[in-house]
C-alpha positions as CSV (number, residue, x, y, z in Angstrom):
1,X,15.2,16.9,-2.0
2,X,14.9,13.6,0.1
3,X,18.4,11.9,1.2
4,X,17.9,8.3,1.4
5,X,20.1,6.4,3.7
6,X,19.8,2.6,4.0
7,X,19.6,1.4,7.7
8,X,18.5,-1.5,9.7
9,X,15.0,-1.4,10.9
10,X,16.1,-1.1,14.7
11,X,17.1,2.3,16.3
12,X,19.1,2.7,19.5
13,X,18.8,5.4,21.9
14,X,15.2,5.8,21.3
15,X,12.7,7.8,24.0
16,X,11.7,5.6,26.6
17,X,8.0,6.4,27.8
18,X,5.8,5.0,30.1
19,X,2.8,2.9,29.9
20,X,-0.5,4.6,30.4
21,X,-3.9,5.0,29.6
22,X,-6.9,2.7,29.8
23,X,-8.1,-0.3,27.4
24,X,-9.4,0.9,23.9
25,X,-13.3,1.2,23.8
26,X,-15.4,2.2,20.7
27,X,-16.6,5.6,22.0
28,X,-14.7,8.5,20.9
29,X,-14.7,11.6,22.8
30,X,-17.1,13.1,20.0
31,X,-18.1,16.3,21.7
32,X,-14.4,17.7,22.0
33,X,-13.4,20.2,19.4
34,X,-10.0,19.9,17.8
35,X,-8.1,23.2,18.3
36,X,-8.0,25.2,15.2
37,X,-7.4,28.8,16.4
38,X,-4.1,28.6,16.6
39,X,-3.8,25.0,15.3
40,X,-1.5,23.2,18.0
41,X,2.0,23.0,16.4
42,X,4.8,21.1,17.9
43,X,7.4,23.5,19.5
44,X,10.7,21.2,19.8
45,X,11.6,23.4,22.7
46,X,8.8,22.4,24.8
47,X,8.4,18.9,23.7
48,X,9.3,16.2,26.1
49,X,11.2,14.6,23.3
50,X,14.3,15.8,21.4
51,X,14.2,14.7,17.8
52,X,16.6,15.2,14.8
53,X,15.3,15.0,11.4
54,X,16.6,11.7,10.0
55,X,16.0,10.0,6.4
56,X,16.0,6.3,6.5
57,X,14.9,3.5,4.2
58,X,13.8,0.3,6.2
59,X,15.2,-2.9,4.5
60,X,13.2,-6.1,5.0
61,X,14.4,-7.1,8.4
62,X,11.3,-8.8,9.4
63,X,11.4,-12.5,8.3
64,X,8.2,-13.9,7.1
65,X,7.4,-17.2,9.1
66,X,7.3,-20.0,6.8
67,X,6.4,-23.8,7.3
68,X,9.1,-26.7,6.9
69,X,9.8,-27.3,3.4
70,X,7.7,-30.4,1.8
71,X,9.2,-33.4,0.9
72,X,6.2,-34.5,-1.3
73,X,7.0,-35.5,-4.9
74,X,5.3,-33.2,-7.2
75,X,3.5,-34.7,-10.2
76,X,4.6,-32.3,-13.1
77,X,2.2,-31.8,-16.1
78,X,2.6,-29.6,-19.2
79,X,0.6,-26.3,-18.6
80,X,-1.2,-25.0,-21.7
81,X,0.3,-21.9,-22.8
82,X,-3.2,-20.3,-23.0
83,X,-4.4,-17.3,-24.7
84,X,-2.8,-13.8,-24.6
85,X,-3.4,-12.2,-21.2
86,X,-5.4,-9.3,-22.9
87,X,-8.1,-12.0,-23.7
88,X,-8.8,-11.9,-20.0
89,X,-8.4,-8.2,-19.3
90,X,-12.2,-7.6,-18.9
91,X,-13.3,-4.0,-19.1
92,X,-14.6,-2.0,-15.9
93,X,-18.3,-1.9,-17.4
94,X,-19.9,-0.5,-14.3
95,X,-22.7,1.9,-15.2
96,X,-21.8,3.9,-11.7
97,X,-18.5,3.7,-10.1
98,X,-18.1,4.5,-6.3
99,X,-15.2,2.3,-5.7
100,X,-11.6,2.1,-7.4
101,X,-11.4,-0.5,-10.2
102,X,-12.8,-4.0,-10.7
103,X,-11.6,-4.3,-14.1
104,X,-9.4,-2.6,-16.9
105,X,-8.2,0.0,-17.2
106,X,-7.3,0.3,-13.6
107,X,-7.4,4.0,-12.4
108,X,-4.6,4.5,-10.1
109,X,-4.1,7.1,-7.6
110,X,-0.4,5.8,-6.7
111,X,2.2,4.1,-8.8
112,X,2.7,0.5,-8.6
113,X,6.2,0.2,-10.1
114,X,9.5,1.9,-8.6
115,X,10.0,2.9,-5.3
116,X,7.4,4.8,-2.5
117,X,8.3,7.3,-0.3
118,X,6.7,6.7,3.0
119,X,7.1,8.5,6.5
120,X,6.4,6.9,9.7
121,X,6.1,9.1,13.1
122,X,5.2,7.5,16.6
123,X,3.3,10.3,18.5
124,X,1.9,10.6,22.0
125,X,0.0,13.1,24.0
126,X,0.3,15.1,27.1
127,X,-2.4,13.0,28.8
128,X,-1.2,9.5,27.1
129,X,2.3,8.8,27.0
130,X,3.7,6.1,24.2
131,X,4.2,2.6,25.5
132,X,8.1,2.0,25.8
133,X,8.1,-0.7,23.0
134,X,5.8,1.0,20.5
135,X,8.6,2.8,18.5
136,X,10.4,-0.5,18.1
137,X,7.2,-2.4,17.1
138,X,6.0,0.3,14.6
139,X,9.3,0.1,12.7
140,X,9.0,-3.8,12.8
141,X,5.7,-3.3,11.0
142,X,7.3,-1.1,8.5
143,X,9.7,-3.7,7.6
144,X,6.8,-6.2,7.3
145,X,5.2,-3.8,4.9
146,X,8.4,-3.5,2.9
147,X,8.6,-7.3,2.6
148,X,4.8,-7.5,1.6
149,X,5.1,-4.9,-1.3
150,X,8.4,-6.6,-2.5
151,X,6.8,-10.0,-2.5
152,X,3.3,-9.1,-3.8
153,X,4.9,-7.1,-6.7
154,X,7.8,-9.4,-7.3
155,X,10.2,-6.6,-6.8
156,X,8.3,-4.2,-8.9
157,X,7.6,-1.8,-6.2
158,X,9.7,-1.2,-3.2
159,X,9.3,1.1,-0.2
160,X,11.9,4.0,1.1
161,X,11.1,5.1,4.6
162,X,11.8,8.3,6.4
163,X,11.6,7.3,10.1
164,X,11.4,9.7,12.9
165,X,13.6,7.9,15.5
166,X,12.0,9.1,18.8
167,X,8.4,9.5,20.0
168,X,7.2,12.9,19.4
169,X,5.0,14.4,22.1
170,X,2.0,16.4,20.8
171,X,1.4,19.4,23.4
172,X,-2.2,18.7,24.1
173,X,-4.5,15.9,25.3
174,X,-5.4,13.0,23.1
175,X,-9.0,13.8,23.7
176,X,-8.5,17.2,21.7
177,X,-7.9,15.1,18.5
178,X,-11.2,12.9,18.4
179,X,-12.1,11.2,15.2
180,X,-14.9,8.7,15.2
181,X,-15.2,6.7,11.9
182,X,-18.3,5.3,13.1
183,X,-19.9,8.6,13.4
184,X,-21.4,11.1,11.1
185,X,-18.7,13.7,11.6
186,X,-16.0,11.4,10.4
187,X,-14.7,13.3,7.3
188,X,-14.8,16.7,8.9
189,X,-12.8,15.4,12.4
190,X,-10.5,13.6,10.0
191,X,-9.6,16.2,7.6
192,X,-9.0,18.5,10.7
193,X,-6.8,15.7,12.6
194,X,-4.7,15.5,9.5
195,X,-4.2,19.0,9.3
196,X,-3.0,19.0,12.8
197,X,-0.7,15.9,12.5
198,X,0.9,17.1,9.4
199,X,1.6,20.6,11.0
200,X,2.8,19.0,14.2
201,X,5.3,16.6,12.4
202,X,6.5,19.1,9.8
203,X,9.7,20.1,11.8
204,X,10.9,16.7,11.8
205,X,10.0,15.1,8.3
206,X,11.0,16.2,4.9
207,X,7.6,15.8,2.8
208,X,9.2,17.1,-0.3
209,X,8.5,13.8,-1.9
210,X,6.1,12.3,0.0
211,X,3.6,9.5,-1.1
212,X,2.4,8.4,2.5
213,X,2.6,9.6,6.1
214,X,1.9,6.8,8.5
215,X,1.2,7.9,11.9
216,X,1.1,5.4,15.1
217,X,-0.5,6.7,18.2
218,X,-0.3,5.1,21.6
219,X,-2.1,1.8,22.0
220,X,-4.2,3.2,24.9
221,X,-5.6,5.9,22.3
222,X,-9.4,5.9,22.6
223,X,-10.1,9.5,20.9
224,X,-9.4,7.9,17.5
225,X,-11.9,4.9,17.4
226,X,-11.0,3.1,14.1
227,X,-8.5,5.1,11.8
228,X,-7.9,8.0,9.8
229,X,-7.5,7.1,6.2
230,X,-7.2,9.4,3.4
231,X,-5.9,8.8,0.0
232,X,-6.5,12.2,-1.5
233,X,-6.1,14.9,1.2
234,X,-4.7,18.3,1.4
235,X,-2.9,19.1,4.5
236,X,-0.1,21.6,3.8
237,X,3.5,21.0,5.0
238,X,6.4,23.3,4.4
239,X,7.4,21.3,1.5
240,X,4.0,21.1,-0.3
241,X,0.9,18.9,0.1
242,X,1.0,15.7,1.9
243,X,-1.3,13.3,-0.3
244,X,-1.9,10.5,2.0
245,X,-2.2,9.7,5.5
246,X,-3.0,6.4,7.4
247,X,-3.2,6.9,11.3
248,X,-4.3,3.8,13.4
249,X,-6.8,4.2,16.1
250,X,-8.2,1.9,19.0
251,X,-9.5,-0.7,16.6
252,X,-6.2,-1.7,15.5
253,X,-4.9,-2.3,19.0
254,X,-7.9,-4.8,20.0
255,X,-7.5,-8.4,19.2
256,X,-8.0,-9.4,15.9
257,X,-11.2,-10.9,15.0
258,X,-9.5,-14.4,14.8
259,X,-7.4,-14.0,17.8
260,X,-7.5,-16.9,20.1
261,X,-6.7,-14.8,23.0
262,X,-9.0,-12.2,23.5
263,X,-6.7,-10.1,25.8
264,X,-4.0,-10.0,23.3
265,X,-3.0,-6.7,22.1
266,X,-2.1,-7.2,18.3
267,X,0.4,-4.7,16.8
268,X,1.1,-7.0,14.1
269,X,-2.4,-5.4,12.6
270,X,-0.8,-2.3,11.7
271,X,1.3,-3.4,8.6
272,X,-1.7,-5.0,7.0
273,X,-3.8,-2.2,7.7
274,X,-1.4,0.0,5.8
275,X,-1.2,-2.7,3.1
276,X,-4.8,-3.0,2.8
277,X,-5.4,0.7,2.3
278,X,-2.3,1.0,-0.2
279,X,-4.4,-1.4,-2.2
280,X,-7.1,1.1,-2.6
281,X,-4.5,3.9,-3.5
282,X,-3.1,1.6,-6.2
283,X,-6.7,1.7,-7.6
284,X,-8.2,-1.6,-6.5
285,X,-11.9,-1.8,-5.2
286,X,-11.0,-5.0,-3.2
287,X,-13.2,-6.4,-0.6
288,X,-13.9,-9.4,-3.3
289,X,-14.2,-12.2,-4.0
290,X,-16.2,-13.4,-1.0
291,X,-18.5,-16.1,0.1
292,X,-20.3,-14.2,2.9
293,X,-24.0,-14.4,2.8
294,X,-26.0,-11.5,3.4
295,X,-26.8,-10.9,6.9
296,X,-23.4,-12.6,8.1
297,X,-20.7,-12.3,10.0
298,X,-16.9,-12.9,8.9
299,X,-15.3,-16.4,9.4
300,X,-11.7,-17.3,9.1
301,X,-12.4,-19.9,6.6
302,X,-13.8,-17.4,4.2
303,X,-11.4,-14.3,4.9
304,X,-8.3,-15.4,3.2
305,X,-6.8,-12.6,1.1
306,X,-5.7,-9.3,2.0
307,X,-8.2,-7.4,-0.4
308,X,-10.9,-8.8,1.7
309,X,-9.9,-7.2,4.8
310,X,-6.5,-6.4,6.6
311,X,-7.4,-9.1,9.2
312,X,-7.3,-11.9,6.5
313,X,-5.5,-15.0,7.5
314,X,-3.4,-15.0,4.3
315,X,-2.1,-11.5,3.7
316,X,-1.4,-12.2,-0.1
317,X,-3.5,-10.6,-2.6
318,X,-6.0,-12.7,-5.0
319,X,-4.8,-13.4,-8.2
320,X,-7.3,-11.1,-9.9
321,X,-6.1,-8.4,-7.9
322,X,-2.6,-9.2,-8.9
323,X,-3.4,-9.2,-12.3
324,X,-5.1,-5.8,-12.4
325,X,-1.8,-4.5,-10.8
326,X,0.2,-5.9,-13.4
327,X,2.0,-7.8,-10.8
328,X,1.8,-11.2,-12.4
329,X,4.5,-12.3,-14.9
330,X,3.2,-13.9,-18.3
331,X,4.1,-17.2,-17.1
332,X,2.0,-17.0,-13.9
333,X,-1.4,-16.6,-15.7
334,X,-3.2,-19.1,-18.1
335,X,-5.8,-17.2,-19.8
336,X,-8.4,-19.5,-21.2
337,X,-11.7,-19.4,-23.2
338,X,-14.6,-21.7,-22.5
339,X,-13.8,-23.2,-26.0
340,X,-10.3,-24.2,-24.8
341,X,-11.7,-26.9,-22.7
342,X,-11.2,-29.6,-21.3
343,X,-7.7,-29.4,-20.0
344,X,-5.8,-29.8,-17.0
345,X,-3.6,-27.0,-15.1
346,X,-1.2,-27.4,-12.4
347,X,-1.0,-24.4,-10.1
348,X,1.6,-23.0,-7.6
349,X,0.2,-21.5,-4.2
350,X,-0.2,-17.8,-4.4
351,X,1.6,-17.6,-1.1
352,X,4.9,-19.8,-2.6
353,X,5.1,-18.1,-6.0
354,X,8.3,-18.6,-7.7
355,X,7.3,-16.2,-10.4
356,X,7.9,-18.8,-13.4
357,X,4.9,-21.1,-12.9
358,X,1.2,-20.4,-13.2
359,X,-0.6,-19.4,-9.9
360,X,-3.9,-18.4,-11.6
361,X,-6.1,-19.9,-14.4
362,X,-8.6,-17.8,-15.8
363,X,-11.7,-18.7,-18.1
364,X,-13.2,-15.9,-19.9
365,X,-17.1,-16.5,-20.0
366,X,-18.3,-13.2,-21.8
367,X,-17.2,-9.6,-22.5
368,X,-17.5,-8.8,-18.6
369,X,-17.4,-12.2,-16.8
370,X,-14.8,-14.9,-16.1
371,X,-13.7,-17.9,-13.6
372,X,-10.6,-17.3,-11.7
373,X,-8.9,-20.5,-10.2
374,X,-5.8,-20.3,-7.9
375,X,-4.2,-22.2,-5.0
376,X,-3.4,-21.2,-1.4
377,X,-1.2,-22.7,1.2
378,X,-0.2,-21.8,4.6
379,X,3.2,-20.6,4.1
380,X,4.8,-17.1,3.6
381,X,2.3,-14.3,3.9
382,X,-0.4,-17.1,4.4
383,X,1.3,-18.9,7.5
384,X,-1.9,-18.2,9.6
385,X,-4.2,-20.2,7.2
386,X,-4.9,-23.5,9.1
387,X,-4.0,-26.6,7.0
388,X,-7.7,-27.4,6.8
389,X,-8.4,-23.8,4.8
390,X,-5.4,-24.7,2.2
391,X,-6.3,-25.6,-1.3
392,X,-8.0,-24.6,-4.6
393,X,-10.4,-22.0,-4.7
394,X,-12.5,-20.7,-7.7
395,X,-14.5,-17.4,-8.1
396,X,-16.5,-15.5,-10.7
397,X,-15.7,-11.9,-11.5
398,X,-18.4,-9.8,-13.1
399,X,-17.1,-6.2,-13.7
400,X,-20.6,-4.8,-14.4
401,X,-21.3,-5.2,-10.5
402,X,-20.3,-2.3,-8.2
403,X,-19.0,-3.0,-4.9
404,X,-22.1,-1.9,-2.6
405,X,-20.1,-1.3,0.3
406,X,-22.6,1.3,1.4
407,X,-24.9,-1.7,2.7
408,X,-21.9,-2.9,4.7
409,X,-22.5,-2.6,8.5
410,X,-20.2,-2.6,11.3
411,X,-21.8,-6.1,12.4
412,X,-20.7,-8.0,9.3
413,X,-23.4,-7.6,6.9
414,X,-22.5,-7.1,3.4
415,X,-23.8,-5.5,0.2
416,X,-23.2,-6.8,-3.2
417,X,-19.4,-7.7,-4.5
418,X,-18.2,-8.0,-8.0
419,X,-16.8,-11.3,-7.1
420,X,-18.0,-14.3,-5.2
421,X,-16.3,-17.8,-4.5
422,X,-18.0,-20.9,-6.0
423,X,-19.5,-23.3,-3.3
424,X,-17.8,-26.8,-3.9
425,X,-20.3,-29.4,-5.3
426,X,-19.3,-31.8,-2.8
427,X,-19.5,-29.6,0.3
428,X,-21.0,-31.5,3.3
429,X,-22.6,-30.1,6.2
430,X,-19.3,-29.2,8.2
431,X,-18.4,-27.0,5.1
432,X,-21.4,-24.8,5.5
433,X,-21.7,-22.5,8.3
434,X,-23.3,-19.4,9.6
435,X,-21.3,-17.1,7.6
436,X,-21.4,-18.8,4.2
437,X,-19.4,-21.4,2.3
438,X,-15.8,-22.8,2.8
439,X,-14.6,-22.1,-0.6
440,X,-11.8,-24.6,-0.7
441,X,-12.2,-27.3,-3.2
442,X,-10.6,-30.5,-1.6
443,X,-8.8,-33.2,-3.9
444,X,-11.7,-35.2,-5.7
445,X,-14.1,-32.3,-5.3
446,X,-15.3,-29.6,-7.8
447,X,-17.3,-26.7,-8.2
448,X,-19.4,-25.4,-11.2
449,X,-20.5,-22.2,-12.8
450,X,-21.6,-21.1,-16.0
451,X,-21.4,-24.8,-17.5
452,X,-17.5,-24.8,-16.4
453,X,-16.5,-27.4,-13.8
454,X,-13.4,-27.1,-11.8
455,X,-12.3,-30.3,-10.3
456,X,-9.0,-30.9,-8.0
457,X,-7.4,-34.0,-9.6
458,X,-4.2,-34.0,-7.1
459,X,-3.0,-31.9,-4.1
460,X,-0.1,-34.0,-3.2
461,X,2.0,-30.9,-4.1
462,X,1.3,-28.4,-6.4
463,X,-2.4,-28.3,-7.1
464,X,-3.6,-30.0,-10.2
465,X,-6.9,-28.9,-11.7
466,X,-9.2,-30.2,-14.3
467,X,-11.4,-27.7,-16.3
468,X,-14.2,-28.9,-18.2
469,X,-17.1,-27.1,-20.2
470,X,-20.6,-28.5,-21.0
471,X,-21.0,-25.7,-23.5
């Protein structure tokens, strides 16, 4: 049985390791075979690091940056009560399903209420020592993930961490553990690597109640080109199967796609990588809504929710994803039918939700289609949003459509999605760009779909939105 001890997410007396290795590249050592006979196991007597097993819980010690509180006077309106939320819980009606849920009932792989048991281990190799600050950074990232889970779920789900307090040395070269996500052998390589990692870490971690193992290799890792991500795997520990494993690779130590400094190593991408993949374990298809056009590349003005990518400028989930997770209170959803219009609604920003005011207005269009309207601001987990990319956005959900991610490519081309942002009617030339449409509807602007017009009346505080129907 796991013993949980609450401690600060900072450890003293950690192992100091020297920096080493070269800058990450996209090419993994694909010709190297993972040792399997015998499988490399970590021998504590020969490791360069002495580790005692600990069982700890990371508390929320990494504060979320916020912008100064606004002094704007908010024009209050009486929001409509709307219909019962069940009216907007569209059934998942895809004929073929290759991704997790786009509608109800959500098929979850991992619980979304209560507490998650997550293990964290920082590793290095004979040829690739971990950087001296890597463990501290990884622990800080664990704190950020804890904060995110608490904020997104409004306290419904929290994380208990078991953290190995020192770097664990694997007694072989990093090139003996190749995993190329961009290659045809990814699944075979990743499964074999998962077995190796679990066996190596088994002496130091109690896996008896494991929900997820998070592994952090040195920043100079090259042999793992992108990541190892499995939601349903079967490596055996002494305490039983470890059901999920996320290990970062070279991709997540490169500058982010919207990073102004191309030389900056971005450790802050780790926690959002874990959060994005957990979203899939929770049963969300994700990767929608989007506004990218086929054959286009990502743009920061459209990459605005964590379900889109781990690098999104706002790390908040979309309100449709929050709705699917049942992480919205009744007071946070205004569920409507087109016949209920016209009316005005006032929305809090997703990133500044209080839990007691609406953050989402949903208009049901048919048994499998609806419009979602939400507001976003550059605060909290959306602090990276530029002021010019805040405001109201609307998107159309169709639960008969499968996310065709098989058509996605590494250069940003996208297949079909179950949800797409509406294009503002008053968009000018500056709002259209190579990657698609700026989805934010400005004050005085509007967007139209299926006879329903979404118009922004006032954005001086919380957004006031007019909804009208021509039907």
